[in-house]
C-alpha positions in Angstrom: 133.4 118.7 136.6 131.6 120.1 133.6 128.8 122.7 133.8 126.1 120.2 133.1 127.3 117.8 135.8 127.6 120.7 138.3 123.9 121.6 137.6 122.8 118.0 137.9 124.5 117.5 141.3 123.2 120.8 142.7 121.1 120.8 145.9 117.4 121.4 145.7 116.2 125.0 145.9 112.7 126.5 146.5 111.1 128.2 143.6 107.9 130.4 143.5 107.7 131.8 140.0 104.3 132.6 138.4 103.7 132.0 134.7 104.5 135.1 132.7 106.7 136.7 130.1 110.2 135.3 129.9 111.9 138.7 130.4 110.3 138.7 133.9 110.3 135.0 134.8 114.0 134.5 133.8 115.0 137.4 136.1 113.0 135.9 138.9 114.4 132.4 138.2 118.0 133.7 138.3 117.4 135.4 141.7 115.8 132.3 143.2 118.3 129.9 141.8 121.2 132.1 142.9 122.6 131.9 139.3 123.5 134.4 136.6 121.6 133.9 133.4 122.7 135.5 130.2 120.3 136.0 127.3 119.5 138.7 124.7 116.5 140.6 126.1 115.0 141.0 122.6 115.0 137.2 122.1 112.9 136.5 125.2 110.5 139.4 125.2 107.0 138.3 124.5 107.6 134.6 125.1 105.4 133.1 127.8 106.8 130.6 130.3 105.2 128.2 132.8 104.9 128.6 136.5 107.4 126.9 138.7 106.5 126.3 142.4 108.1 123.9 144.7 111.5 122.4 145.5 113.7 121.3 142.5 117.3 121.1 141.4 118.1 124.3 139.4 118.3 122.4 136.0 114.9 120.8 136.6 113.3 124.1 137.6 114.6 125.7 134.5 113.3 122.8 132.3 109.9 123.3 133.9 109.9 127.1 133.4 110.7 126.7 129.7 108.5 123.7 129.1 106.0 124.5 126.3 107.8 127.6 125.3 109.9 128.1 122.2 112.9 128.9 124.3 115.7 126.5 125.2 118.6 126.6 127.7 122.2 125.7 127.1 125.0 125.3 129.6 
């Protein structure tokens, strides 16, 4: 199973991440998703992200977090 398919089939998780700077919100996202996220800190510093609150599959929560930002996720 590919990484994208594994994300898509994942169980729903609960997220409570306030809007804020990506360097903080991505760390919170990784903790709440139970996933490791790799990114260059200098590339996300200063980029605002949206709040994510509720129950979502991990991929959907990440999409919502990055929605409206100049950041994008790859798997």
